[in-house]
C-alpha positions as CSV (number, residue, x, y, z in Angstrom):
1,M,110.3,103.9,107.9
2,I,112.1,100.7,107.1
3,Q,109.0,99.0,105.8
4,E,108.1,102.1,103.6
5,V,111.6,102.1,102.1
6,R,111.4,98.3,101.5
7,Q,108.1,98.7,99.7
8,A,109.4,101.6,97.6
9,V,112.4,99.6,96.5
10,V,110.3,96.6,95.6
11,Q,107.8,98.7,93.6
12,T,110.7,100.4,91.8
13,L,112.2,97.0,90.9
14,V,108.7,96.0,89.5
15,D,108.3,99.2,87.6
16,Q,111.8,99.1,86.1
17,A,112.0,95.3,85.5
18,G,112.5,95.7,81.8
19,R,115.4,98.1,82.1
20,L,117.9,95.7,83.7
21,T,118.9,94.1,80.3
22,S,122.6,93.7,81.1
23,V,121.8,91.4,84.1
24,R,121.5,87.7,83.1
25,P,118.5,85.6,84.4
26,E,120.8,83.5,86.6
27,E,122.2,86.6,88.4
28,Q,120.9,88.5,91.4
29,V,119.8,92.1,91.6
30,V,120.9,93.6,94.9
31,V,119.9,97.0,96.3
32,A,121.5,98.4,99.5
33,V,120.0,101.4,101.4
34,D,122.0,103.1,104.1
35,F,120.1,105.0,106.8
36,L,122.3,107.8,108.0
37,P,121.8,110.0,111.0
38,W,120.9,113.6,110.3
39,R,123.9,115.8,111.0
40,R,124.4,119.5,110.4
41,T,128.1,119.1,109.8
42,G,129.5,117.7,106.6
43,L,131.3,115.0,108.4
44,R,130.7,111.4,107.1
45,V,129.3,109.1,109.7
46,P,128.6,105.4,109.5
47,P,125.1,104.3,108.7
48,E,122.8,103.6,111.6
49,R,121.2,100.8,109.7
50,T,121.6,99.2,106.2
51,L,118.8,97.5,104.4
52,I,119.8,94.9,101.7
53,L,117.2,93.6,99.2
54,R,118.1,90.7,96.9
55,V,116.1,89.0,94.2
56,P,117.0,86.7,91.3
57,K,116.8,88.5,87.9
58,K,114.5,85.7,86.6
59,N,111.8,86.9,89.1
60,L,112.0,90.3,87.5
61,E,111.5,88.8,84.1
62,E,108.5,86.8,85.3
63,V,106.9,90.1,86.7
64,K,107.6,91.8,83.4
65,A,106.0,88.9,81.4
66,G,102.9,88.9,83.7
67,R,103.6,85.4,85.0
68,L,104.2,86.7,88.5
69,S,102.2,89.3,90.4
70,S,103.9,92.2,92.1
71,E,102.6,90.9,95.5
72,E,104.2,87.5,94.9
73,F,107.3,89.2,93.7
74,G,107.5,91.2,96.9
75,R,107.3,88.0,98.9
76,R,110.2,86.5,97.0
77,V,112.6,89.5,97.7
78,Q,115.1,88.5,100.4
79,V,115.6,91.3,102.9
80,S,118.4,91.7,105.4
81,E,119.1,94.4,107.9
82,Y,122.4,95.3,109.5
């Protein structure tokens, strides 16, 4: 499940690379995904796991311009799990 979510986030970043116009090239784009346990109650519970994906905006610009493949872009995304 974690790998599928990671791939989906990376692909979404590639697909939407041109839409992040307010982020400067020297800045980072960070996406956090919390994995919550399934509960029937409406109570908030802490996440079982959090996935953090981080990539420099300049890499998104390189993908958009065709100078970087989506595969290479995916390798450049830093991933942390908590």
